[in-house]
N, C-alpha and C positions, 0 to 999 in steps of 0.2 A: 352555667346550663339552665335557660328557663323560659317571661312571657313579656316569655316576657310581654306582662303583658302587656304588660306588662310586662310590663315589661318590663325579660330579661330569658337561649333554647328554650323552648315550651316546657313549662310544668305545666302539667295538667294535674289540679286541684280537684279534689274530692268536694267539691262546693257547686252553690246555685249560685251565678253570679250577679249583682246590682244590675238594673238599666244605665244603658248607657247614656252618663251626661253627655257626651256631644252630641247629644240627638237636638241637644239644645242653643241655639245661638242669641246670644245676648244681645240686646239693641245698645248703642254707644253708651247713652245715659242709665243704663241699668234698670230702668221704670217697665222694661218690657223685656218681650223674648221673641224669638220664632221657632216653630217646630213644622216638620212636616208630617201631615197627616192625611192618609188614604190618597195619597199623591197633591196632597192640596200644600202649600207653603202658607200657616196661620198666625198672627202676630196676635200675642196677648200683652194686655194691658194690667201694670201690677199696682196696688193690692187687688182690684174688685177682680182681677182675670177675665176680664172682657176678653172677647176673641173679635177677629175678623179674618177674612179669609183676604190675603193678600196678592196672592197669585194662584187661582182656580188648576186645579188640573187640566183642563181644556186649555187653556195658554199656554200649556208646555207640552202641545203634540206637534213634534215637528214638520214644516211641509212634505206633504207625501206619504206622511205617515199616519196611522189608524188608531195609534195607542201613546197615552203621555209617557214622559221621560221617567225612568225607575230612578226616584233621588236615594243612592248611596248616603251622599250628604250633600251642605250647600253653606253657602255662604251668604252674606249681606253686605252689601259698599256700605263705608260708614257714614255716605250722607242718604243712607236706605231707599238707594235709586236704580238698585239694579240686584239682580241675585244669580249667583254663578251657584250652577246644580253639577254635581258629579254622578256619573252614571257610568254604565258600560264596562265596568271596574275587571281588571284583572291581576292576577298574584303576580307578583316579583320574586320576592323571597320569604320572607312569613306574611306580607301583607299585602289587600288589594290597594298597591300606590299609581298605577297605571291604569287609565280610562278616558273617556270622552269628557270635555267641560263643555256647559251651553249657558248664555249670558242672556236672562231674559232681562228687558230695560221696562219697567214698572211705567215711565210716563209715556211712552209709545207704542209700548204694547209688542213690543218687537222679542223674536229669541231665535240667537243663532248660534251654530257650535262654532268653539272655538279651535285655532289651529285647521283649519278647513282644507289646507294643501299639504299636512301630515298624514301620517297614516294614522288610520282610525286604531282607537285606545291605545295611543301610544303617548300621551298628554301627563304630567306628573306635577302636583304642587301647585298648582295654578293660583294666584294671588292676585288682587286688585290693587294696584297702586295707592299709594295714601290721598294722592290725590283722585282718584275713581276715575282715570281717563284711560289706563290702558290696565291688562295683563299681561304678567308674566307666567311661563312656563316653563319646564322641560319638555323635550323628546329626543328620544333615543341620544341620551347624552349630550345633549348641546340645550343651551338656553336661549328664547324666544321672548319676544314683547309685541305684542298686537294691540294696536291703537284701536280705542272699541268706537269710534268715530269714523273712520276709515276704513277698519278693518285689515289694515296693511300689517303685514307679520314679518317682524325683521330679526333678524339673529342678529345673539349677541355674541356667539361663542360660535367657532367651526373646530370641525375636526375632533369633534368628540367619538369617542368609541368607545369598547371596554377596556382598554387600556388605559385611556383618557378621560375620566368620568367628571363631566361638568354641573352642579347644580345638584348633584345626589351624589348617592354613597355606594362603594363597593359591599359585599356580604358582612364583612366582620365589623364594620363602622356600623350599619344597621344595625344589627345583630346588638351589640355588645356595647355599642353607645348610643344606640337610640336615633344615631342620626339618618335622617330620611329627606326630608326637605334640606337641600343645601345653598340654598341662596336669602338674601334679604334685599329687601327695596331702601331705599336711603328715606328719610321724613320727606325730602323734598320732590321724591319719584325722579330724580333726574339722574340715580347712580344705582346699580345692584352691585353687592358684595355676595360673592361666591364661592364655595369651595370645588378645587378640581383635584380630584384623588388620581392619582398616578400609579399603576399597578403593574407596568411594566417590567417589576422585577419579583412580582408573587407570583410564586408559582401554581399552575392551573392544577385543579384536582378534577380529576376526569370519572365522571359518575356513568353507571352504564345501563340503558332503557334496554332490556332484553324484551318487551313485552309489545310494543305499539307498531313492528316490522317484523319481518324475517331474518334480516340481517341486523344485527347491535348496534342501537346508534351512542355515542357520546355525548355525555353532556357534560361541558367546561365548567368549570367554577373556579375564581380567582379566590383561593383560597389559604391565606398566611395561617401554616399551621405554628405548635409551640417551637419554639427557638428559632424562627423565621423573622426578620427585618417589618418592623409594621411598610406598610403601603406610604409611599410618598402622598405628599400635600402641597398644593399650593393656595392662598387665597388671594382673589383678584378683585379688583372695584370695576367695573366695566361703567364707562358712560354712555348713558341712552340714545342719545345723540348721534354721536360720532362713533358707536362700537366697538369702540377702542379700549382694552384692559390693563389697567395699572397692578402692576405685582405688588405684593409686600412684601418689604425683607424681614424676615423674621427667622432667628438664627435655629440651626439645630442640631443634632449630636450627630455626624458621619458616621461616628464606631454602630451606635444602637439605634438610632433613629429618634422619633417622637409620636407623639397622637396631638391631633388639632381637635377636642370633641364639641367645642364650645367658640361660635363666631356672632356679633353682633355690632350695630351701629351703637355707639356711647353716646348717645341721648343728644347727637346732633349731626349735622351732615359732613363733617369733616376729620370726625375717626372711627375707625371701630377700638373693640374691646373683643379679643379673645384667649381662652385658655388653654394652656398647652402642658401636657403629661409628659415625663420622661419616660423609656420605654418600662423601667420598673411600675410606672403608674403610680410611685409615691412621692413624688414632686410636683408639686399644682405651681405653676407661674401665668398670675396676669398678667397681659400687654395691651397698648393702646397704638394705636395704629395709626398715622398720618396717612390719609389717602390719598394725598397730592405729591406726595415724596416717598411713600413708601416705607419710612422708618419705624420702628417697632422701638418702643422704652417697655421697660418690665416694671410694674407698677405696685406686684404685689406677691408674694411667695410661700408656699405653706410647705411642708414635708412632715413625713407620716413614716414610722417605723415600719408598717403593712403598706397598704394602698389609701388610696385618697378616693372616694367616691362622687359621681360627675352629679350635675343637676338635675338631671330626669329622676335620680334615684330620692331626691327630698323634694322636689318642684313639679307636683303632676300636669301643671301649671304651663311650664316651660314653653312646651312645642306649641302651644297659641299665644302668648305672652313675649318670650321673647326675656331680655335682661330686665330685670327690676332695678330700676332706676328710682331716688327718692332725691326731695329737695333740689329741685330744679336740673336735675343730673350732676349735682357735686358729689354726692355718695350713690354706693349701689347696695342692695341685698346679697349677704353671702352667706353660708352654710359653712360650717367646721368641726371637728370632733376634739380640735386641739384640748378642750380640757376634760375629756373621759366621755362625753356626751355633743350627740349632735344640735348644733346650738345655732342662733341665727347672729350674725352680724349686721351695723351698717359699716359699711368700707369709706372711707373719703377716694374721693375719685381719685387723687395721685399714690394712693394706697398706706398713706403715714398714719392716719388715724382709723382708730373701729372703736366700734364700741357695741357689748355684749348687749342684745336685747330680750335674752331668754334664756337668764340664768337658772339654777337649779339641776336637783339632781333626775334630769328627766329627758327623752327624747324627742324631738321637734320628729314626726314621723311624714308631714308632708304641709307645705304652705298652700293655703285655699285662697286668701285675700289677703290684698295690700288695702287699708282704707286710709291714706296719708291725710287726705282732711280732716277726717274725724281721730288721726292719731294714733290706730291701730294697726294690727297684723293679727289676721287669725291663722291657725293651725291646727294640725291634726298631734296629739300626744295621747298617751295613756301610761301614766307613770307608775300604777298599780296592778295592770292587769296586763303584761304584752300580748295577750289573746284578743285583746279590744281597742278601740279606737273613739276618739273624742273629740270635739273641736274646742279649743279655747280660744282666746284672743289676749294680748296685752299689747303695752304702751309701747310704739316705735321708739321713743327717747331710750329704753334702756331700764325707766324709771319706776314700772309698774310690777305689779306679781302678774302671774298669770290667773284669768278667770275662765272656767270651765264654763262653757256654753250649753253644751249639752244636757239638758235634764237630767237629774239622779238616775231617776228609775228607766231612764231606756239604756239599761245596761247591755252591751254587745257591739256590735258592728256600725258604727255613723258613717257616714258620707256626706259632702257637701258641694252643691253646684253655687256659687255665688255668685250675685248680682255684680258688676266694677263697681256700683256705689255701696257696696257693702252692705243695702238696705233688706234684702230679700236672697233665698238660697230655697233651692230645691235640697229638702234634705231626704238623706236615703238610708234606710233603716234594717237590719236584719238581725238575729243571733239563730241559736243553733236550733230554737222550738217556734221561731216567727219565721215567715216567709219575707223576702225583699218588699217593704212598703217605701213608696214614697209621698210627701207631703211638703206644701208648699207652705213657707215660716218667714216671718220678718224677723230681723237681727237688729241690735242684739238679745231683744226679747226671747225667742226661739217660740212665739205664737203662731199659732196657724192662722193664714191669713182665710181658712173659712171657720173660724171660730171653735170647732171641736177638734180635742186633739184625736188626729188618725192614727199615729203611733203607739199613744198608749192605750188607745181602744184595740188596736190590732195585738199590743202586747197578752191584755188582760184576756181575750177570745183564744189566744192562742196557750196560755197558760195550764187549761187542762188536757192538754196533747203534749204534752212532753215527750220526746224519746228517753229512752233508758239509756239515756248517756250522759257521763257527768266529766270535768274538767276537774284535773288533778294535777297536784305537781310533785314529781317521783324526785328526792337525792338519792345518789349514787354513794356508795363504800366511800369514794373521793371529793366528797362534799358538794358534788356540784348539784342543783335543783335543776331541774326541766319542766315546762311546761308539756301537758298531753291532755288528750281527749280520749275516752274508753265507751263504747259500744257497748253495750251488755246484752248477752240472746236474751229474746221473747221466754217468760215463763220462766226465768231465771232461779233456781235452787242453786244457795251456795255451799250446798253439801254436796256438791257433783263436781267433776270435773270440764273443762271445756277447753277446746281448742284455741289458740290466738292468731290472730292475721295480722300484722305489722306493716301499715302504710308509711314510707318513708321518702323525704327527700335529702336533708339536711344541710344543703350546699348553701352559699351567700345569696343565691340567686331565688328565694324562695320558701315561704312558711308555709307550714300545713295545719298548725293548731293553732285555729280562728274561731273565734264566737261567730258566727254565722251559719245560716241556715244552711244544710248540705253535710257538717260535720258530722262525720261518722259514716258518711256515705259512699260507697267502693261503685265509682262509676263506670266499672269492667266486670262487677258479679251480676250474674243475670241470675235476678232472684232477690231473696232478702235474707241478708247473712245473719240477721239478729235472728229472723224465724226459723233459720239452716239450724242455729246453734253454734256461732261464731263469735267470741269477742273479739272487738277490732279496734284496732288502739294508733296512734301517730302521735310521734314525740317531737318537740322543736329542741336538738341540742345545739349545743356552742356551734358560734358560726351563721346560724341562720338569722336573717335580715329582722329581727326582731326589737323593741324598742328597750331595750336590757343594758345599754352603753356600748362604747369603745369597745373594750375590754372584753365584754361576752362577742360581739361581733368578729375582730379581727382575731381572735384566739384561733382560729382556724387557718390565720396567713402560714404558708408553708407545712398545713397540716391536713388538706384533703384527702381523704382517702385513711387516715392515721386519727385525729383526735376525734373527729366525730363519728366515726367506727365505735370507737372505745368509750367513747358516750353514749352511743344508744343500746352497745351489748351491755354496759353494765345498769343503764336505766331498765333493761329489760330484766335483769338478774333483780334487780330492786324492787321491779314489777311482781314479780315472780314469789318474795319473799312477802308483799304487802297482800297479795291477793292469794289465797291459797286453792281458790278455785282455778287456776290456770293450769292447765295438764301442759306439764313441759316437754312431755312424748311428742306433741303438736304443736308445732310452732312454726308459724310459716311467715315470711316476710315479701314484700314486693313494692315495687316502684319504677317510675317511667324515667328515663332521661339523667340526670343525676342522682334519680330515685333508683334510678335501673342500677348504675355504678356502687350505689351504696349496698342494695341488695348483695350483688356479686359479691363487695367485700366482707358483708356480717356472714356471708353463708362459707366465705372461702377464709376469714381469720376467726371468724368462731362456730367454729361448724359443733360447737357442743351445746350451742344452745340454740340455733336456725338447723331447723330440719328438712325444709323446703323453701324455696326460694324462684320466682318469678320476676324476671327483668326485662325489662322494654326500653328499646333504645338505647343502652346505655354505654358510657364512655368506658373502655376497656382498658385502653392505653394512654394516659393523660397527655401523652406527645403525639397523638393525633388531633388534637380539640384546637380551636385557634387561640391564637397567640393572646389576644387584650385579655379574653376571660380567663383562660388559664394561667397566662404569667402575671396578672393583676393577683393572686390568691395563691401563686407558686413559688412565683420567683421566675427569674431567666435560666434556663436550664444549663446554658453555659458558664453562667455563676455557680449553681446549686442545683444539681440533678437530684439530689437526694430523695425531696419531698415527689418527684414524679416515679421515682422507681418504686419507694413505700406505698404511698398513695394509689398504685393502679393496682387494678382486681388481676390484671395480667400478672402480678407477680406473685401472685399466693394461689392464681387457678389451680396450682396442684396439690392442696390442700381440703379440695370438694369432699365431702364424705356424703350429704343427702341430695336432695332430688332438687335439680335443676331444672327451671322453660325458661331459654333466652330467647326471644322476641324481637327482629328486628326488620323497618323496610328497607331494599335495596335503595332505594331512589333517596336517602337521606342526606339533606345539603348539611345537615346541622352536625348530627353528629354519625358520620361517613360508616357505611357498610364495613368497611373494613375493619372496624374495630370487633364486628363479629368474625369473621375470618382468624384475626388474629386470635383471639379466643377458642375458637375450635381446634386450630393450630393446637392449641397449649394444652386443652383438655385433651385432645388424641393423643399428644405426648407422653402424657400420664396417664393414659388406660381411664380415664375419669368419664362415665358414662352420662350423659344427659339429653335432654329433647330443646331440639330448634324449630323453628318458627320462622322462615322468609316470606315476607312480603312483597311481590315485587315489584318495583318503581313506586312504593308508596315512602312518603314522605317523614318526617321525623312523629307527625300526629298518626301518620296510620290510620288515615280518614280517607283516602281516594278509594276510587273503585267499586263497581256493585257487590253488595253484602259482603264488604271488611269487617264492619264493626261486626255484625252479627259472628261473623267468623271468629274475631280476635276476643270476643265477649264469652264466647262458648268456650273455644279452646282454655282462655285462663280459668271458668268456672270449674270445666272437667277436672284440669289438672290439678285446681285447689282439692277440689272432693276428692280425689282419688290419692293424693298423695297427704292429704292435711284433712281426714275426715269428719264432718262436724257430728255438732250434738255431745248433748252431756253422756257423762260416762261414772 
């Protein structure tokens, strides 16, 4: 349950995020980039960073309109002669993936809207063909191709609807596999490969909108909960000229079903490469599919005793670049935890040969760039400190040693948006006392293009204003060492006792203990916790997605709501022993989504430790959540139901002794409101008194509606102050 941000359910973390790298569009040669500025499309040439307005905003005023298009995002054709602008966007599930697309032709200065015969704001994932003569997009569950010279719009699929989704995905695939854009142009622009998701057998979850009309309105969502078979899928290849589809023959498991989270062209025009996961998601098969015959053959197989992570978990650029092929299509890049750490491998096209290229006792956190010409791969790692993030490179042939590129004085969280030629990068830096700052650098030297080291200067300027925050490692009596941050009160006096508030998430979808600006900040609290006299703490327990190796991350398999809860409780007790100024009679805990579930479990399973809890949008019964996420980490319930019973807060609700505030939006399409009502019933059954706040027709973020956030933060703050009073004693 994450952001997924990245994605993964929304995990609302107490941090201020770095600027969005997708605001930059690289030129194909990597020596320039494009950016939207004040409505204009501007081109910057590196390394001088000279700028030219490529398209003035005045050129982006549609006929009959008085204002230029509001640019949500844009793409540039590979010949750099056309600009495609995404605007007038609308939210589908978690993201604004539907809207209008306009193409501006630089040569003749013409602007026109794509899909003019289709409903407004209905287009999704528009992409130029590789030869730049056409654009393909999805509208109302079907794929269309539009000829840019003639304006002719041609349907590639027909009959698409909520039960037959072409070129995009259902709720569960989008949320848990980050699958949104569901079609791929062939390199020769003659075909399109696409997913069809079939949800006919997926049960419909009905949310109820009670606020927008006198009569309640049902909102249906095809939502496969734990125990339900996955949605069916098909992979088709449609010929642009004939609009006829050839379906691939892909073996399936008729009993349990399978997933297909990845598909792309296999570095040619004749084959596709796909990744198939079994129902348990602990077996991954890679297959090549011949697009003429439809025949598929397995080339590579991997198994894990727990689960196998998919590519978006370790390649943040996947959505933009696709499959990473090497050596003229003879090899591809792959990640695996088979040796206990997340490492990168070169896999031969037939799957028979593999070369480890990142050996060592550390995890690859992200792939940033492949410089095949120079013989290097750039990636993120942090071998010594799991709360931080640094850029490394190593030789693609597997014969080199990792070389840290990030300078030693830049301790914290670093991110890089690297040019296609790996010569330049936008470096983004933050730590717990430095606000996010960006600087353009050369690679591999890491020298600033401006000459001055902007990041080092920012670190020096900010050092005098560090918050009263410390990062620490807590070792429990069971020998488990965990990272934590702790914000102490202002005017701290170690001879006095202070209340403590724990912020928790603890599931595989999110990390809370990161060395970046905003650590120690409570986004729901009205006021200043440190000034009011609270100790504020967060701890990353086993199972969180931190670079500590496979065993750390997968210790949580079939143990969500069990192992992570015990780790948190044991860490709290260890912290109490370490810090005698903590008032153990004033201990509060809170979290959102998976953190809400953790809050409930801590309050119910360890009532002797946690006296007050505030749980937001929590999964109360793990059987209510979607099958992809929950079965990945807890197993298929038909095979073993124990993790679902023992790990669900509902099982332990009868043990409530302290103060509980439970908060949920009735329009939550992620963690459905029936969780709240199940909990309410169970607490009533055992005469457990608590406070409930339902936000009508609000989603998982509880952000919709006038005054909502002010009300939520006021409620949260007042309840915390009432039941866990602030200040020294």
